[in-house]
Structure formats: structure tokens, C-alpha cells
C-alpha positions in Angstrom: 67.6 120.8 107.4 69.5 121.1 110.5 72.7 119.1 111.0 71.4 117.6 114.3 68.3 116.4 112.1 70.3 115.4 109.3 72.7 113.2 111.2 69.9 110.6 112.1 68.7 110.3 108.6 72.3 109.7 107.2 72.8 107.3 110.2 69.5 105.5 109.1 70.4 105.1 105.4 74.0 103.9 106.1 72.5 101.3 108.5 69.9 100.1 106.2 71.9 100.0 103.1 72.8 96.5 101.7 75.9 98.2 100.1 78.4 100.9 100.8 76.9 104.4 100.2 78.8 107.2 98.9 78.3 110.8 100.1 76.9 111.7 96.8 74.4 108.7 97.0 73.3 110.0 100.3 72.8 113.5 99.2 70.5 112.2 96.4 68.6 109.8 98.7 67.7 112.5 101.4 66.9 115.0 98.8 64.5 112.6 97.2 62.9 111.7 100.6 62.5 115.5 101.4 61.8 116.9 98.2 59.3 119.4 99.7 62.0 121.2 101.4 63.2 124.6 99.8 66.7 124.1 100.9 68.4 121.0 99.4 70.9 119.0 101.3 74.4 119.5 100.0 77.5 117.2 100.2 79.1 119.5 102.7 76.2 118.9 105.2 76.4 115.1 104.4 80.1 114.9 105.1 79.7 117.0 108.4 77.0 114.6 109.3 79.2 111.6 108.5 82.1 112.8 110.8 79.7 113.4 113.5 78.6 109.8 113.2 82.2 108.5 113.0 83.0 110.2 116.1 79.9 108.9 118.0 80.9 105.3 117.1 84.5 105.5 117.7 84.2 105.3 121.5 84.9 101.9 123.1 81.3 101.6 124.1 80.1 100.4 120.5 81.4 97.1 119.2 81.1 98.6 115.6 82.1 101.7 113.7 81.4 103.9 110.6 84.1 103.3 107.8 84.8 104.3 104.5 85.2 100.8 102.7 84.3 99.3 99.3 83.9 102.6 97.8 81.3 104.0 100.3 80.4 104.2 103.9 79.1 101.4 106.0 79.0 100.2 109.7 81.6 97.5 110.2 82.3 95.7 113.5 85.6 96.6 115.0 88.5 94.2 114.6 88.5 93.0 118.2 85.1 91.5 117.6 85.9 89.6 114.3 86.6 86.3 115.9 83.3 86.4 117.8 81.5 87.5 114.7 83.2 84.5 112.8 81.1 82.1 115.0 78.0 83.2 113.1 78.9 81.4 109.8 81.5 78.8 110.9 84.0 77.7 108.8 82.5 79.5 105.7 83.4 82.8 107.3 86.8 81.5 108.2 87.8 80.0 105.2 90.7 81.8 103.5 91.8 82.2 99.9 94.2 79.4 98.7 98.0 80.7 97.9 97.2 80.1 94.2 94.1 82.2 94.4 96.0 84.9 96.4 98.6 85.0 93.6 96.2 85.5 91.0 94.1 88.0 92.7 97.3 89.9 93.4 98.4 89.8 89.8 94.9 91.2 88.7 94.7 93.9 91.4 98.3 95.2 90.2 98.0 94.6 86.4 94.5 95.1 85.7 93.0 95.0 83.1 94.4 91.6 82.3 94.0 88.4 80.6 94.1 84.8 81.7 97.2 84.0 79.4 98.8 86.9 80.9 98.2 85.9 84.6 99.3 82.4 83.7 102.7 83.9 81.9 103.4 85.7 85.3 102.5 82.8 87.6 103.9 79.9 85.3 101.1 77.6 85.6 97.5 77.1 84.7 95.2 79.5 86.4 91.9 78.2 85.3 90.6 77.1 88.8 92.0 80.0 90.6 90.3 82.5 88.4 87.2 80.8 88.5 87.1 80.7 92.4 87.9 84.3 92.4 84.9 84.9 89.9 82.6 82.8 92.1 83.6 84.8 95.2 82.9 88.0 93.2 86.4 89.1 93.9 87.3 89.8 90.2 84.9 90.5 87.2 85.3 90.3 83.5 85.5 93.8 82.5 85.4 93.1 78.7 87.8 91.7 75.8 91.2 92.6 74.5 90.5 93.5 70.9 94.1 93.5 70.0 95.2 89.9 71.0 94.4 87.0 69.1 91.1 85.4 69.8 90.1 88.5 71.7 90.3 87.0 75.1 88.4 88.0 78.2 89.8 90.8 80.5 89.5 90.6 84.2 89.7 93.1 86.9 89.0 93.5 90.6 85.2 94.3 91.7 83.7 96.6 94.4 83.2 93.4 96.6 87.2 92.9 96.3 87.7 96.6 97.9 85.1 95.5 100.6 87.0 92.3 101.2 90.3 94.1 101.9 88.8 97.2 103.4 89.9 99.7 100.7 88.1 102.0 98.3 90.1 101.9 95.2 93.2 100.1 93.6 95.0 103.2 94.4 95.1 102.4 98.1 97.0 98.9 97.4 100.6 99.2 98.9 103.2 100.1 96.1 105.2 97.0 94.8 108.6 98.8 95.9 106.9 98.9 99.4 106.1 95.3 99.6 109.4 94.3 98.6 111.1 96.6 100.9 109.7 94.6 103.6 111.1 91.4 102.4 114.8 92.8 101.8 117.2 91.0 104.0 119.6 93.4 106.1 123.1 93.2 104.8 125.9 91.6 107.1 128.3 94.6 108.0 132.0 93.5 106.9 135.1 95.0 108.3 138.8 94.4 108.4 138.6 91.8 111.2 136.5 89.5 108.9 139.6 89.0 107.0 142.3 89.1 109.7 143.2 85.4 110.2 144.9 86.2 113.4 141.8 87.8 114.6 139.9 84.6 114.0 142.1 82.0 115.0 143.2 84.0 118.0 146.9 83.4 117.2 149.3 83.5 114.4 149.1 80.8 111.7 152.4 78.9 111.0 
């Protein structure tokens, strides 16, 4: 299939999909749709098509763009339109995670797989409510049980929806802890001899 024809089919698939599509999924879907073709579509062709679609919607004329988020490709409105789009769903759309939920979510993201007791040990408080809210919002999921701990407690990890929510494709794209801490470091105060020169501080000799 010619790239010019392939682009429109790739664009239609991404537009119609309820979830982000990977390049491999697009290859499979198109080959299933056109099984009669002698030459099967390959991933290089799909990726070339995706690049063409990205370039098409990158201009200011369009209020949305093609982005890789949540583990695959999807159309998303550009950030300058987010406040306008928020009006569609009112408070529900604008509602933010509580600080407690964000703390728990950050711990899961960086320490996964992790149990509730391990989360609470780090936070120092009960985290039942926070974890329940994160499960309801489908930001974290139960990934199994820790067979090595007493009682074999449930183990939690982040979900695909978590990646979509924060616009990343994997936990590897999260900022490194040392990078986060570096932004919070306080600049040191430079000290020189004048700081210890009483005459310099008082403007004259001390009797």
C-alpha cells in the first residue's frame, strides 16, 4: 500500500480507537483489514505514516495533535485548549488528586511493586482511603501478592491509565528522584571574610 493511502487508514484507526494504539497494533489491524494484499504493511511504513500525521497536526490551525501517551498513539487536544475543554465536564474534570493520594501514588510509581503496609511505612500514616481512591480512578492496579511476606498481602503498581493521565509511556519516563530533589535544593549563602569582620559590620572599631 502506498504511504499516501496508508496515512489516512492509520489516522482513521487512531481517531476511532478508545485506547492508545501502538505501532504494532496498527500494523496488525491494517493487515487484517486488507488481507487480500500481496505486500503486507510493515512497521516502518506505519511509523512513517505516523510521522506524517504528527507533522500535519502540529500546525497552529488544529486544536489537537497526535501524541504518544499511555503506551500508544492517540489524538489529544493541545494544552492551550485544556481550560476550554474542561467546561464540558465541569468540576469532575477539574478535580485534582488530594495531597495524600498524590503521595501514595508517587510511592507506588517509584517503588512498585509495593504493598499497602510498605506504603504506610514510608508515609507514616494509614493509607487505606488514598489507595482506594487511586484504585477507583484506575491509576493503580493490584498486580498480585507478595508471597514472601506474612499473610501474602496484595501488591500494587501503576496502570496504563496512570501513564495516560500523566502523559507518559512508561514508568521509566518519570523524573529521577535526584532530579526532583535537585530542584528543591536551597542555594548556599556565600561566606567571605567580611562576614567575620566586626569593624566591617559595625562601620567602626569596637571598644
